[in-house]
Every structure is written in C-alpha cells, then in structure tokens.
NUMI-774406 format. One record per residue (C-alpha): x, y, z; residue in three letters. Coordinates in steps of 0.001 Angstrom, whole numbers, plus 500000, padded with zeros to 6 digits. Last residue first. Layout:
N
XYZAla ...
***
This chain:
487
432498514439468617Pro 436046516021468831Ile 435712519514469761Pro 436872522429467717Asp 439371524820469016Phe 442151523524466957Ile 439637524002464135Asp 440503527810463968Ala 444161527427462992Pro 446234529449464990Leu 447852532540463431Asn 450545533497465499Tyr 452031536843464250Gly 451842538897467400Trp 448697540807466196Gln 447240537412465466Lys 447684535978468822Phe 446099539090470456Arg 443097538620468352Asp 442595535154469620Ser 443285536037473292Tyr 439809535080474209His 440072531666472761Ser 437257530120470932Arg 435207527917473036Val 434368524556471228Gly 435658522575474474Thr 438786521070472864Ala 439553517370473584Asn 442286515442475062Phe 441518511628475301Arg 441166509143477847Gly 441924505253478854Ile 443581505061482494Ile 445711502105482991Lys 444562499622485669Gly 445434496444483893Ser 441929495738483129Pro 441749498915481015Glu 440132501925482478Met 437235504271481067Gly 436710507488479048Leu 438573510079480903Arg 438166513561479141Glu 441144515970479287Tyr 440388519420478535Arg 441009522240476379Phe 439808525919476265Val 438188526181479416Glu 436523529677480346Gln 436765531856483343Met 435072534897484545Ser 436272536128488185Ile 433161536858490188Val 432056540174491926Asp 430249541529488967Gly 431472539687485930Glu 435226540089486097Met 437815539244483265Gly 438723536460480814Thr 440742533955482941Ile 441511531356480532Glu 441707527773481310Thr 443874524813480125Ile 442840521430481626Ser 444053518207482281Val 447672518432481408Met 448476514769482222Arg 450820512795484362Arg 450478509046484205Ser 450803507076487739Gly 447804504975487219Asp 445973506961489730Gln 446379510183487616Leu 448885513047488400Arg 447383516217487511Ser 448423519584485761Ala 446115522423485532Gln 447336525374483197Val 445801528497484186Ile 445915531447481838Leu 445675535310481833Asn 446575536381485433Val 447244539992486546Ala 443966541597485509Ala 441763538844487075Ala 443881538624490009Ile 443734542325490887Gln 440099542247490370Ser 439620539516492680Arg 441575541066495470Val 439515544394494713Ala 436110542498494948Lys 437502540685498218Ile 438002544125500097Pro 441399544557500909Met 443280544034504134Glu 446789542762503441Ile 447837540253506150Gly 449844537899503731Ala 447426535448504757Met 444534537040503022Ala 446543537340499733Val 447246533555500114Met 443782532918500514Asn 442810534853497293Glu 445675533099495276Leu 444135529647496733Arg 440452530613495449Ser 442125531448491949Val 443624527887492048Gly 440418526285493229Asp 438771527666490080Arg 441667526396487975Ala 441511522956489608Ser 443107520864492437Asn 445485523557493545Ala 449135523864494569His 450715526994492843Ile 453191527311489941Thr 454623530625488472Thr 454862532371485235Met 455620536092484004Ser 454752536865480348Gly 454022540511481233Asp 456239542418483546His 454628545794482804Gly 452855546515486309Thr 450215544125486589Asn 452238540857486492Met 454740542486488874Ala 451966543392491158Gln 450531539884491150Leu 454172538419492098Met 454488540918494751Asp 451259540219496509Ile 451836536489496137Val 455145536648498138Glu 452917536691500951Glu 452857532688500680Gly 452703529560498445Arg 453978530803495092Thr 456479528059493640Glu 459351528280491205Gly 458747532097490415Val 459429533177487065Ile 460031536866486208Ile 460154538115482444Arg 461429541000481035Asp 463456541697484049Pro 465125545130484703Arg 467038544294488092Met 464926546557490455Arg 461838544148490219Leu 464177541320491035Ala 464904542939494535Asn 461296542629495502Arg 460947539168494274Leu 464135538170496025Cys 462812539487499488Asp 459486537810498754Arg 460969534709497984Gln 462657534833501690Thr 466140535612502825Val 466825534484506286Ala 469832535831508124Gly 468595535578511678Lys 467438532616513713Gly 470506532162515687Glu 471256528910513913Val 470717530524510555Asn 467618531542509013Ala 466508529952505780Pro 467616531154502105Arg 465743531810499225Ser 467288531073495714Glu 467972533536492708Met 468774532645489264Arg 469470535269486546Gly 468863533947482811Val 470200535888479779His 471351533006477438Val 468162531089477488Gln 468226527197478364Gln 466229527413481598Leu 466461524453483950Gln 464287525339486912Leu 465039523231490048Glu 466772525832492512Ala 465280525220495917Thr 463146527935497347Asp 462914529459493928Glu 463164532835492099Ile 463935532996488374Thr 464874536122486436Leu 464669536165482627Ile 466025538969480218Arg 464762538322476789Glu 466763537977473561Asp 466436534110473692Asn 462595534153473117Ala 460472532270475418Ile 459058529092474109Phe 461538526760476115Ser 459720528391479150Ser 456991526313478619Leu 458791522990479062Ala 460489524071482456Asn 456915525206483668Leu 455592521846482792Thr 458334520066484640Thr 457865522285487456Thr 454153521232487668Lys 454495517691487044Gly 451797516258489324Ser 454239515397491952Gly 452430517329494578Thr 449099518702493181Gly 448543520991490422Gly 448474524611489117Ser 450641526137486371Val 449965529757486304Ile 450633531897483239Ile 450792535762482611Asn 450391536115478777Leu 453597537202476978Arg 452513536703473294Thr 455430533991472925Ala 454003532292475905Val 450401532040474720Ala 451282531231471160Ala 453546528250472157Gln 450753527171474606Leu 448322527114471862Tyr 450639525029469403Ala 451392522618472316Ala 447531522210472799Met 447295521405469110Glu 450330518831469473Glu 448520517116472399Thr 449008516785476237Phe 450969514818478509Ala 450991511858476275Gly 454528510758476399Phe 455265511976472876Lys 453598515363473404Val 455844515722476566Leu 458886515043474663Asp 457843517554472003Ala 457518520178474674Ile 461026519645475808Ala 462107517373478839Leu 465325518671480699Lys 468060516225480656Glu 469701516005483951Lys 466352515708486000Lys 466826516547489521Phe 465497513859491954Lys 462937514595494427Arg 464533513102497575Ile 462299512672500817Ser 463832511704504049Val 461960510711507309Leu 464128509803510313Ser 462824506860512758Gly 459459505593513844Asp 458352508838515410Val 459721511626513364Ala 459395514670515587Val 461625513064518166Pro 463280512179515940Pro 464434513467512354Val 462616515348509508Met 464629515504506185Ala 463922517247502946Asn 466203517227499699Phe 465703518529496127Arg 468051517247493669Ser 470451519738492145Gly 473425517209491435Asp 475158518458494746Ala 472051517755496794Leu 469660520484498008Arg 468486521211501330Ala 465390521764503446Asp 465464520741507128Val 463527519259509930Tyr 464303518636513660Pro 465825521964514668Asn 466257521618518481Ser 466376517699518228Glu 468882517970515485Asp 469267519042511769Val 471926521691510507Arg 472700523664507279Arg 475752524944505870Gly 475276523161502233Val 477500520261502841Ala 476282520106506495Ser 472986519099505235Val 474079516091503227Ile 476624514742505638Lys 473983515118508637Asp 471504513134506385Ile 474062510365505900Ile 475157509998509557Arg 471353510110510683Leu 470665507163508586Leu 473573505222510038His 472524506227513485Arg 469085504819512724Glu 470406501704511773Asp 472242499491509298Lys 470386501252506449Phe 468343499339504120Thr 468075498625500359Ile 465521495819499529Asp 463165498322497656Thr 459484499315498177Leu 457519500427495266Glu 455673503489494587Leu 454124504322491164Lys 454336507363489069Gly 456627505673486340Asn 459075504721489155Arg 458800506193492643Glu 461257504779495407Val 460483503590498785Phe 463257502895501528Ile 462077501005504617Arg 464680499906507303Gln 466432502875508510Pro 463158504805508995Gly 460785505944506240Asn 462919506960503378Val 461329508173500002Leu 463403508460496985Ile 461671510211494185Asp 462080510063490324Asn 463897506522489738Val 464314505314486249Thr 467624507001486000Glu 469202504929488670Asp 472382506899489893Lys 470380508301493031Leu 469233504893493735Leu 472669503262493837Pro 473952506234496214Glu 470973506023498527Leu 472964503038500578Pro 475930505297501247Gly 475483508970500228Leu 478722509731498245Gly 482381509847498875Met 483202507829501942Val 479988505728502242Glu 479599505148498617Asp 483441504141498297Tyr 482418501436501157Leu 479402500263499183Glu 481606499758495993Gln 484273497995498142Asn 481684495758499681Val 480001494945496488Thr 483431493956494820Val 484614491938497525Arg 481117490182497666Asp 481529489220493959Asp 485113488048494256Lys 484345485738497189Asn 484613487007500788Leu 487152485348503535Val 487097486795506976Ile 490186485979509128Asn 489754489503510860Met 493495490779509883Glu 492952489451506271Asp 489641491373506086Leu 491548494530507325Ala 494261494090504696Glu 491926493599501813Ser 489783496506502877Ala 492791499075503182Ile 493821497952499635Ala 490124498207498198Ala 489912501586499600Ile 493329502721498255Glu 492516501422494804Ala 488950503123494880Arg 490768506262495891Leu 493314506076493161Ser 490664505471490558Ala 488371508386491723Glu 491082510971491888Thr 492336512358495019Ala 492335516197495451Thr 489388516413498044Glu 490496513125499565Leu 493763514400500903Ala 492025516161503870Ala 490445512743504799Leu 493605511098505320Asn 492302507515505442Leu 493152505000508329Ser 490739505832511142Asp 487777506477508900Leu 488755503440507029Leu 488876501402509892Arg 485190502249510951Lys 484078501623507365His 485372498232507309Leu 483613497520510635Glu 480307498640509240Leu 480968496881505938Lys 481550493605507679Ile 478431493890509657Asp 476574494753506399Gly 477950491816504539Leu 476769489609507079Arg 473372491159507015Asp 473141490784503449Arg 474005487252503400Arg 471631486538505959Lys 469107488050504004Arg 470168486137500920Asp 470077482890502750Lys 466548483606504083Asp 465316484670500689Met 466855481229499188Ala 465174479470502075Val 461961481081501363Ala 462094480264497490Gln 462987476627498116Ala 459917476434500612Ala 457608477963497966Pro 459058475939495002Lys 458949472370496898Pro 455524471486495759Ala 455650472074492028Ala 458179469335490915Thr 456797466544493199Ala 453214467401492210Gln 453877466869488641Val 455476463564489167Arg 452912462051491398Pro 453897461955495191Ala 456028458988496490Pro 454287457390499619Ala 456140458125502713Met 457597455368504822Gly 460784457260505882Ala 460521461308506083Thr 462457463121503175Pro 465080465340504727Lys 465138469167504476Val 468907470447505209Ala 468727473530507816Pro 470631476613506411Ala 474411476960507680Pro 474953479893509695Thr 477850481961508512Ala 479890483585511160Gln 479613487255510709Thr 478873488179514562Val 481560486037516038Lys 484245487362513582Ala 483058490912514425Leu 483687490544518172Thr 487257489157517461Ala 488063491960514930Ala 487004494736517013Ala 490442495684518431Ser 491958496466515122Ala 493765499347516063Ala 493648502690513764Gly 496558503195511412Val 499058506025512435Glu 500497508578510058Asp 497392508882508348Lys 496965507254504942Lys 495917509111501650Phe 499438509822500712Arg 500344506550501301Ser 498816505117498152Phe 501837503731496496Met 503039502394499805Ala 500083499871500211Met 
***
C-alpha cells in the first residue's frame, strides 16, 4: 500500500473489534430438508411443483443473512477507513486512486479479521465503502438509477422509490438509525445547514440539484424521514411531453402562442403532478433575447436561454437571523430590469409582489401553485393574499387577480401514475364580483383497462380563445379548427 501512502494517516487505527466481528459474521448453515421414511411417492407433477415456495423461502433467508453479514463487515471496515484515510487529501484524489486505496485497506482489514469473501462480495463491499466515503451510502445506487424519480425513506429499514408514478419498496436498508442520521448530517452540513432535536427538519439541495427534505426524531416517530426529488439531468422539451401523452400538438401550439405573446401563466396542480416539468417546458418558448429572472426555494428550473438570472431563498441561521425569503428576492428582482419573472412556487405572502409584477409591465411572468383545479387555484390566490395580512375588499383582490393572471394550466397525476395536462383555462375578466373563466382544452376520461391504465383523450371545448386577436397581432395565426371539439 506504499503507493497510496498520501491518503493514509501516520497511524493506522487498531483492529480491536476483529474478534467480536468474527463472532457476528460467522455464517449459519441452512437446515437441510430430509425426506420422511415411509412416505408414499407423490405424483411427478406435484413433486416438481410443491417444493418451490419452500425453496424460495430458503433462498430469501440465505440472501437476507448474506446481506446482514456483509452489512456487519462493511460497518467495521468503514470504521477502519475513517481511522486510516487522510480525509483532507480526498478532495484532490482521483476516483481511481481512491478506489484502489479503499480496496487495499479493506483487503488488509479482512485478512486481519480472518474473513474470506468471494470476488463478487468483495466488489460489492468495496463499492459500498466508496459510496459511504464519497457518496450517500445506501442511497447512492438509487440516485444513479435514471428510472427513479423520488426516493422516500421511512426509517432505516424501509426505503421506497417512485418509478413511472408508482411507489415500490426496495430491498435497500441502512444499518440502523445512527447510520441514517450520519448520511442526513453529511448532506445538510455540505450546504451549511443543520438538523437535530432543536431543529428537527431541514430543506437542502444535493450536489446534482436534487431537492432534499428530512425530519428526524423526536418529531419523526418511527425513525428519520427523508424525501429526495431527483433532479432531471435532461430537460424534457414540449415535443417529449407530447410524445409521452401529457398533452397534444394542438395544445402545444396554443401554449407556444400564449408564452410568446407574453400572457401571464400559472401552472396549478398537486404534489408530484409535474408542475415544475411543465413550467420548464413552457419556458422553452421564451425568446432568447429576453432577460429572465427565476426565484425558487430550491433551484430546480433548467432554463436554456442565454440571459437568465437565478435566485434561491435562504432559511435563517442557527441564531434565527439571515433569512432571505422569496418575497425579498422578488422585490429585489423588480429593480433588476427583468423582461419576465418566473417564480418556482408561490405559496405565501410573495403572491402580493407576484401579482403586482404581472400588473405593472412584467408581462409573460409564470409561477406554480398547489391547487386541484383552475377555480381552486384562483381561490388559493385569494387565500394567500389574505394570509399576507393585506386588508383589501374581496372584489379588489379578485380584480387584481383577474387583471394579472391570463392563463391557468392544470397538471394532474392520475391514479395509474401517468401525468396529464388535464385543463387549460383562460381568465377573461370580471362579471360583477366573480372572476370569469373559460376552459379551452380538457382531458376526458373514457374508462380504464383491466391492467389499471386509464383510457382518455384530450379535447377542445369548442370555445374560441379570448386571446385570439392578441395571437394574430403577434403573428401567431392558430388554425380555427384546433378549438373544435372531437365528437
């Protein structure tokens, strides 16, 4: 190991736990199943079919014991790595040299503990040790899995993932609660935040941009809760969403005209319905010569334009000071000569400044809100204005909303896991004390397949767009038949 000496401390930690680990990691042979004397031979078909459940149970039990044994070995090896590695030198180490150093230290430790592993188990242990040192331990394979959208940890033994809109339980576990807390602390300390009993929840962002939220005991009763919304490296374009069935080409043409002619748009929907993805896709229609400012709690938007200024809010420090809210960012953004302002999510008092920006020359601004329908979205905007402590007559609030917001795009995640743009609704003004709205496109559910997949179609409502004249003035002559409903 002399060639890797620059990663070693001057003194290697003692191997005092070897004897204890050897007792824990001794393999327990599976009990043999012997035939009982005097039993009549079973028919050939039954004889081949009956042992399957028992064989599967034995195989699962052996696999569980193998994972537990490797987990105990990995725990001890990780302790030795922390004692042996020069952590300060890891920042400049190459991946190849670090992997070689970890493999060398692990091999030496296994020899000292008189533990023999086959080639596959050695590769597995070395990879997991590398993930513990440089990554996020057991979560690292899930972060690298492109099919996983969300990672949800309910305590150290239950880790779920979302694939294609459906949740499934994985066989990945943490050793114990202390192991899970160590990984959480590693994540939050990297971004200058902390989580403990006095501050039991935290929002953070991983190095790749993924959104991270954690809640630890005593607030989390059965073990720490972790939620990771993975950051998509490749932004989905409008053509991709059309291909996946999120909406139709006619709806895409309408939305392109709406964005290009600087209508103020709100994307509404529930958690995980695809609001941010839709907002990203809509932003692709913005011209490259416009100055765009984005404001988010956790930076997720992936705008491709040249002139983009990104801002991210900041929570208070340990002393409760230094917080920078979305409203602070929004107020400052108004002084930075933006052509458009895009707020990742409006959910509080910043709604006042957002509506004022939309009403005072910053046409084409966009944001997302949590709501179940376009009408609910308008009600939610009213509630947020009230929560901001602004005492205004309800008619004045609604008049402000009607003047500011032009279009509400409703996204939804259906029960089969698919995400659809279920409604596009225009706000056309005020009728008395009520905000007048008209739906232009909607998703119609027609039934369900035996597999559980929803059958439906997108359809126009037959209502001509309130902004058709505006589209023509800006050079977007949409065919009249895109507003004709399918019989």
